[in-house]
C-alpha positions in Angstrom: 13.5 33.3 23.3 12.2 34.9 20.1 8.6 34.0 19.2 6.8 34.1 15.9 4.9 37.1 17.2 8.2 39.0 17.4 9.0 38.2 13.8 5.5 39.3 12.7 5.8 42.6 14.5 9.3 43.4 13.0 8.2 42.4 9.5 4.8 44.2 9.9 2.7 41.2 9.0 0.5 38.7 10.7 1.7 35.5 12.4 -0.1 33.5 9.7 1.8 35.3 7.0 5.1 34.6 8.8 4.2 30.9 9.0 3.3 30.7 5.3 6.4 32.6 4.3 8.8 30.4 6.3 7.1 27.3 5.0 7.6 28.5 1.4 3.9 28.5 0.5 3.0 30.2 -2.8 0.4 32.5 -1.3 3.0 34.9 0.0 4.5 37.6 -2.4 8.2 37.6 -3.0 8.6 41.0 -1.3 6.8 39.9 1.8 8.7 36.7 2.0 12.0 38.6 1.8 10.9 40.9 4.6 9.9 38.0 6.8 13.1 36.1 6.2 15.1 39.2 7.0 13.2 39.7 10.3 13.6 36.1 11.2 17.4 36.2 10.5 17.8 39.5 12.5 16.0 38.0 15.5 17.7 34.6 15.2 14.3 33.0 15.1 14.1 29.2 15.0 10.9 27.9 13.4 8.6 26.0 15.8 6.8 23.4 13.7 3.7 23.4 16.1 3.4 27.2 16.1 3.8 27.4 12.3 1.1 24.8 11.9 -1.4 26.5 14.2 -0.8 29.9 12.7 -1.5 28.5 9.2 -4.6 26.6 10.3 -2.9 23.2 9.8 -2.2 20.3 12.1 0.9 19.1 10.4 -0.5 15.5 10.7 -1.7 13.0 8.1 -4.1 10.1 8.9 -3.1 6.7 7.6 -5.8 4.0 7.7 -4.9 0.3 7.3 -7.0 -2.9 7.7 -4.4 -4.7 9.9 -1.0 -3.3 10.8 0.4 -6.7 11.6 0.5 -7.8 7.9 3.7 -7.4 6.0 2.4 -5.2 3.2 0.7 -2.7 5.5 3.6 -2.4 8.0 6.1 -2.0 5.1 4.0 0.8 3.5 3.4 2.6 6.8 7.1 2.6 7.7 7.9 4.2 4.4 5.1 6.7 4.7 6.2 7.7 8.2 9.8 8.2 7.1 8.7 10.4 4.2 6.3 12.4 6.3 8.9 13.0 9.0 11.4 14.2 6.4 8.8 16.7 5.2 7.9 18.0 8.7 4.6 16.1 9.1 3.5 13.6 11.7 1.5 10.3 11.1 -1.6 9.4 12.9 -2.2 5.7 12.4 -5.6 4.1 12.4 -5.6 0.3 12.5 -9.1 -1.0 11.8 -8.3 -4.6 12.8 -11.6 -5.9 11.5 -13.5 -3.9 14.2 -16.6 -2.3 12.9 -16.8 0.2 15.7 -13.3 1.5 14.8 -14.3 1.8 11.1 -17.3 3.9 12.0 -15.4 6.1 14.4 -12.6 6.7 11.9 -14.4 6.8 8.5 -18.0 7.9 9.3 -17.6 10.7 11.8 -16.1 14.2 11.8 -13.4 12.8 14.0 -10.6 13.4 11.5 -11.5 16.9 10.4 -9.7 19.0 13.0 -7.0 16.4 13.7 -5.4 15.9 10.3 -4.6 17.8 7.1 -5.0 14.8 4.8 -5.9 11.1 4.7 -4.2 8.0 3.2 -6.2 4.8 2.8 -4.0 1.7 2.4 -5.9 -1.2 0.8 -8.9 -0.3 3.0 -12.2 -1.7 1.6 -14.9 1.1 1.6 -18.6 0.9 1.8 -21.1 3.5 0.5 -21.5 5.1 3.9 -17.7 5.4 4.2 -17.4 7.2 0.8 -20.2 9.7 1.8 -18.4 10.4 5.1 -15.0 10.9 3.4 -16.5 13.3 0.9 -18.1 15.4 3.7 -14.7 15.8 5.4 -13.4 17.7 2.3 -9.8 16.8 3.0 -7.1 15.8 0.5 -6.5 12.1 0.2 -4.8 9.3 -1.6 -5.3 5.6 -1.8 -3.0 2.6 -2.2 -4.2 -0.6 -4.1 -6.7 -1.2 -6.8 -9.5 -2.1 -4.3 -9.7 1.3 -2.7 -10.9 4.2 -4.9 -12.3 7.5 -3.8 -13.6 10.2 -6.2 -11.0 12.9 -7.0 -8.3 11.1 -4.9 -5.2 9.9 -6.7 -4.3 6.2 -6.4 -1.0 4.3 -6.3 -1.0 0.5 -7.0 0.4 -2.4 -8.9 -1.2 -4.4 -11.7 -2.4 -7.4 -9.8 -3.7 -9.1 -13.0 -0.3 -8.8 -14.6 1.5 -10.0 -11.5 -0.5 -13.2 -11.4 -0.1 -13.7 -15.1 3.7 -13.4 -14.8 3.8 -16.0 -11.9 1.6 -18.4 -13.9 3.7 -17.9 -17.0 6.8 -18.8 -15.0 5.3 -22.1 -13.9 4.1 -22.8 -17.5 7.6 -22.1 -18.9 9.0 -24.6 -16.4 6.7 -27.2 -17.9 3.9 -27.3 -15.3 0.4 -28.0 -16.5 -1.4 -29.0 -13.3 -1.1 -25.6 -11.6 -3.2 -24.9 -8.5 -4.2 -21.5 -7.2 -4.7 -20.4 -3.6 -6.9 -17.3 -3.6 -8.3 -14.9 -1.1 -11.5 -15.6 0.8 -14.3 -13.4 -0.5 -15.6 -13.1 3.1 -12.3 -11.8 4.3 -12.3 -8.0 4.1 -8.6 -7.9 3.3 -9.1 -9.7 0.1 -11.7 -7.4 -1.5 -10.7 -7.0 -5.2 -7.0 -8.0 -5.0 -7.8 -11.7 -4.9 -10.2 -11.3 -7.8 -7.6 -9.6 -9.9 -4.9 -12.1 -9.1 -7.3 -15.0 -9.8 -8.2 -13.4 -13.1 -4.5 -13.1 -14.1 -4.0 -16.8 -13.2 -7.0 -17.9 -15.3 -6.1 -15.6 -18.2 -2.6 -17.0 -18.5 -3.8 -20.6 -18.4 -6.3 -19.8 -21.2 -3.6 -18.1 -23.2 -1.6 -21.3 -23.0 -4.6 -23.3 -24.4 -5.6 -24.7 -21.0 -9.0 -24.6 -19.2 -8.8 -23.5 -15.5 -9.8 -26.4 -13.3 -12.1 -25.4 -10.4 -10.8 -28.3 -8.3 -7.4 -26.6 -8.3 -8.6 -23.3 -7.0 -9.0 -22.9 -3.2 -10.0 -19.9 -1.2 -8.5 -18.9 2.1 -7.3 -15.9 4.2 -4.2 -13.9 3.3 -2.2 -15.5 6.1 0.4 -18.3 6.6 -2.3 -20.3 8.4 -4.7 -19.6 5.5 -2.2 -20.9 3.0 -1.5 -24.0 5.1 -5.2 -24.8 5.3 -5.7 -24.2 1.5 -2.8 -26.5 0.6 -4.1 -29.2 2.9 -7.5 -28.9 1.2 -5.9 -29.2 -2.3 -4.1 -32.4 -1.2 -7.3 -33.9 0.1 -8.9 -33.6 -3.3 -6.9 -36.4 -4.9 -4.0 -36.1 -7.3 -1.8 -33.2 -6.0 -0.8 -30.3 -8.4 2.7 -30.1 -9.6 2.8 -26.4 -8.8 0.9 -23.8 -6.7 0.5 -20.1 -7.2 -0.5 -18.4 -3.9 -2.1 -15.0 -4.0 0.5 -13.7 -1.5 3.8 -14.8 0.0 2.4 -15.5 3.4 -0.1 -17.9 1.9 2.8 -19.5 -0.1 4.8 -20.0 3.1 1.8 -21.8 4.7 1.4 -23.9 1.6 5.1 -24.9 1.7 4.7 -26.0 5.3 1.6 -28.1 4.5 3.3 -29.8 1.6 6.3 -30.7 3.7 4.0 -32.0 6.5 2.4 -34.2 3.9 5.8 -35.7 2.9 6.1 -33.7 -0.3 9.3 -31.9 -1.3 9.4 -28.3 -2.6 10.2 -28.0 -5.5 11.0 -31.6 -6.4 7.3 -32.7 -5.9 5.5 -29.4 -6.0 6.7 -26.0 -7.0 5.4 -22.9 -5.1 5.4 -19.3 -6.0 3.8 -16.3 -4.3 3.3 -12.5 -4.8 4.9 -9.7 -2.7 8.6 -10.5 -2.0 8.0 -10.6 1.8 11.1 -10.0 4.0 11.2 -13.8 4.7 10.8 -14.9 1.0 14.6 -14.8 0.4 15.3 -16.7 3.7 12.8 -19.5 2.7 13.9 -19.6 -1.0 10.5 -18.6 -2.2 10.0 -17.6 -5.8 7.7 -14.6 -6.0 6.5 -11.6 -7.9 8.1 -8.6 -6.1 5.9 -5.6 -5.6 7.5 -2.3 -4.4 5.5 -1.9 -1.2 7.8 0.8 0.3 7.9 2.7 -2.9 4.1 2.7 -3.1 4.0 4.3 0.3 6.6 6.9 -0.5 5.0 7.9 -3.8 1.5 8.1 -2.2 2.9 10.3 0.6 4.6 12.5 -2.0 1.3 12.9 -3.9 -0.6 13.6 -0.7 1.7 16.4 0.5 2.0 18.1 -2.8 -1.4 19.9 -2.6 -0.6 20.9 1.0 2.2 23.0 -0.1 5.0 21.0 1.5 8.5 21.9 0.5 11.4 19.8 -0.8 9.3 16.9 -2.1 11.2 16.4 -5.3 9.6 15.3 -8.6 7.4 12.2 -9.2 10.1 10.5 -11.2 9.0 8.7 -14.3 5.3 9.0 -13.5 2.6 11.1 -15.2 0.5 13.5 -13.1 -2.0 11.3 -11.4 -5.7 11.7 -11.0 -8.8 9.7 -10.0 -9.1 8.0 -13.4 -5.4 7.6 -14.0 -3.8 5.7 -11.1 -0.1 5.5 -10.9 0.8 1.8 -11.5 4.2 0.7 -10.3 6.0 -2.3 -12.0 6.4 -5.7 -10.5 9.2 -8.2 -11.3 9.7 -12.0 -11.2 12.2 -13.2 -8.6 13.1 -16.8 -9.1 14.4 -18.7 -6.1 14.6 -22.4 -5.0 10.9 -23.1 -4.6 10.2 -23.5 -8.3 11.6 -26.0 -10.7 10.5 -28.2 -13.7 8.0 -30.9 -12.8 9.5 -34.2 -11.9 9.4 -36.8 -14.7 7.2 -39.8 -13.9 
């Protein structure tokens, strides 16, 4: 079987040059590339991805770090990233922090990644000062997804969480609701970091724009889970007069809220309307109105931006987006999806 060394000898170049030429990297002259391609064709050489990577000093692997892989947003993003990387000849090395501090330190604060991957993607991963210092020391290309994760000189892909919450609140206001509750993220939950703050701000801004003052008794914090939404809705109902509508900071919380309302004998949407943010896979099944965010598209675009400086081929353009940088994140649009869980308030 023909090896890369055979092609290198016939072309009169090093194996590293053969690897770079066959991968289409710009560091090889046109004449040398033609010579290498001719030698490879003459010897009927089939490129070995592992050999090409080693010869070029690359691992062909990208690290993807997520807080909890079991959550819908993270699993959707990772699936899209893995598919894009595979099509581009790269492998994915997944790090699921899972709330475990020892895993965070092993992944983010050691040189563990330096010789194992070519680049790093952080998906909605809260960072501490020590994490940022360690990432800078690695000197690897990187990209982040979500507004709560920013690293100097790394591009960022995200949605406008403030605008998403404003759109959801405006939908409820347009239906005639005025007693609108909000289920927000728990500040002690690392998954909430800044996302819940931005979505709360959007909710409050839209209420004020309608001439209303946000009522603290209608704002409950909980975890970004179905159980968290269930507990938060139960807490709202325990405070006296129930709201006529609830905006939950994510669809999973909205699903939990719907369950709590029905357990309390309240109908959705006849008694209480409910809207979430995400467009979870189950949102359509449950008839949940929501603000759809392009989770998979965020993953694909982030992967595209990450592979570009590595010289990967056949990536295609970043359609409709400006060239991103640390201070100019790529913000993807969201959209209102109206289903059965929202309706005008019942007349009393």
